[in-house]
C-alpha positions as a printed Julia matrix, in Angstrom:
181×3 Matrix{Float64}:
 67.78  35.0    21.38
 64.37  36.31   22.06
 62.13  34.12   24.14
 59.28  33.13   21.85
 57.56  30.66   24.32
 54.7   32.76   24.7
 54.05  33.51   20.85
 50.83  32.16   19.61
 51.78  31.3    15.95
 48.41  30.36   14.66
 44.8   30.01   15.62
 42.1   27.75   13.91
 38.59  26.65   14.61
 37.85  22.85   13.76
 34.47  21.42   12.33
 33.47  20.81   16.03
 33.83  24.37   17.08
 37.13  23.68   19.02
 39.72  26.29   19.1
 43.46  25.2    18.27
 46.49  27.31   19.31
 49.95  26.85   17.64
 52.27  27.72   20.58
 56.1   28.16   19.84
 57.82  26.25   22.58
 54.56  24.61   24.38
 53.26  22.44   21.64
 49.8   22.87   20.63
 46.43  23.13   22.53
 42.7   22.67   21.87
 40.1   24.83   23.87
 36.86  22.9    23.85
 34.86  25.84   25.43
 35.54  24.6    28.9
 39.23  23.6    28.95
 42.27  23.3    27.23
 44.03  19.84   25.97
 47.47  20.12   25.1
 49.61  18.29   22.58
 53.55  17.95   23.09
 56.3   15.88   21.85
 55.25  13.27   24.64
 52.06  12.82   22.6
 53.82  12.24   19.15
 54.75  16.02   17.87
 58.13  16.52   16.19
 58.67  19.46   18.41
 56.89  21.65   20.71
 57.76  24.58   18.48
 54.34  24.25   16.46
 54.61  26.89   13.42
 50.96  26.22   11.83
 48.0   24.26   12.22
 45.5   23.54    9.46
 42.45  21.25    9.62
 41.87  19.01    6.22
 38.4   18.32    4.62
 38.2   14.99    6.82
 38.76  16.98   10.0
 42.07  15.84   10.67
 44.41  18.33   12.44
 47.89  18.94   10.76
 50.78  20.44   12.69
 53.93  22.0    11.48
 56.63  22.26   13.8
 60.19  23.75   13.5
 63.58  21.67   13.87
 64.43  22.78   17.65
 63.32  24.7    20.41
 65.79  27.42   19.63
 64.94  29.84   22.11
 64.85  27.7    25.31
 67.2   29.56   27.74
 68.69  26.15   28.44
 70.98  25.06   25.45
 70.4   21.44   26.67
 66.63  21.94   26.31
 66.74  23.06   22.53
 65.44  19.64   21.21
 62.8   18.73   18.93
 63.16  17.33   15.31
 60.95  19.53   13.3
 58.47  18.35   10.65
 54.65  17.59   10.17
 52.25  15.61   12.11
 48.39  14.8    11.72
 45.93  14.06   14.49
 43.11  11.69   13.27
 41.24   9.91   16.01
 43.15  10.87   18.84
 46.3    9.59   17.25
 49.1   11.88   16.3
 51.2   10.38   13.34
 54.3   11.21   11.48
 55.24  10.73    7.78
 58.58   8.78    8.01
 58.51   8.04    4.18
 59.37  11.64    3.4
 62.38  12.96    4.89
 61.41  16.57    4.51
 58.64  15.94    7.1
 60.83  14.73    9.67
 63.76  16.82   10.38
 62.95  20.05    8.81
 61.03  23.48    9.4
 57.39  23.45    8.15
 56.95  27.44    7.94
 53.15  26.93    6.41
 50.42  24.75    5.78
 47.74  26.21    3.69
 44.25  24.56    2.69
 43.12  25.63   -0.95
 39.51  26.14   -2.21
 39.3   22.28   -3.12
 40.46  21.17    0.25
 43.97  20.33   -1.0
 46.87  20.87    1.58
 50.15  22.38    0.8
 52.82  22.05    2.91
 56.14  24.18    2.72
 59.38  23.05    3.72
 62.78  25.1     4.55
 64.7   23.39    1.72
 62.54  20.61    0.01
 59.87  22.6    -1.88
 56.53  22.52   -1.56
 54.19  19.2    -1.08
 50.47  18.77   -2.33
 48.16  16.53   -0.39
 44.85  15.73   -2.16
 43.91  13.52    0.48
 45.44  10.07   -0.47
 49.17  11.14   -1.72
 51.79  13.63   -1.66
 53.22  15.44   -4.61
 56.58  17.45   -4.55
 56.96  20.86   -6.34
 60.46  22.05   -6.73
 60.48  25.54   -5.29
 64.05  26.41   -4.28
 63.39  28.88   -1.51
 61.67  28.54    1.93
 58.08  29.57    1.59
 56.7   31.35    4.42
 53.32  32.1     2.85
 50.53  30.66    0.42
 47.42  32.0    -1.01
 45.24  30.83   -3.79
 43.8   33.59   -6.36
 40.47  33.39   -8.13
 41.92  31.38  -10.87
 43.2   28.79   -8.82
 46.7   29.73   -9.16
 48.84  29.32   -5.79
 50.93  32.28   -4.99
 53.98  31.33   -2.81
 56.04  34.13   -0.87
 59.17  33.5     1.11
 62.96  34.18    1.91
 64.25  34.73   -1.57
 61.3   35.8    -3.62
 57.6   35.13   -5.08
 56.6   31.93   -7.09
 53.46  31.0    -8.59
 52.21  27.35   -9.2
 49.52  27.67  -11.97
 46.53  25.23  -12.35
 48.8   22.67  -14.61
 51.45  22.51  -11.98
 54.02  24.84  -13.52
 56.39  26.33  -10.67
 57.38  30.01  -12.02
 59.75  32.38  -10.45
 57.9   35.57  -10.4
 59.99  38.8   -11.19
 59.16  42.58  -10.8
 57.87  42.68  -14.43
 55.15  39.84  -14.07
 53.29  37.75  -15.01
 50.29  39.55  -13.55
 47.69  37.91  -15.47
């Protein structure tokens, strides 16, 4: 295994102009212009392997993590349950009511043009969060990348192909011949 502890997997700026870094193996940290503040499993993160960060429309910070610190040279230290966490008012919370958010890799968190969050999981599809509730979309592959087109459709790419979620919520596996409208 290659050691990924020095990998920075995401960089985001929040509404207060703090810079957030997702650090694979070392949690997440916030730079406020003067110093770094670190967030680790001891602070409530599922894992120190942070794969993504997104800031929602209310200013909460969302962290995606992966299941285990697989790259730690000491096998006894390859721990961490993975999942999704949200930091609001200095409190990190999890979502125990959604199994996929607590013991699974979260490869991508994406905020669309409406401020809706889209959270991909490795084996439980994609979740949409509108600020109040989660809705699951059955996408049968691990989605690694999400982007919204000018028409509001979401394009999802991952291990096993390309999918599109249309404005009406239809999940479509996109093959070589389209649809490309």
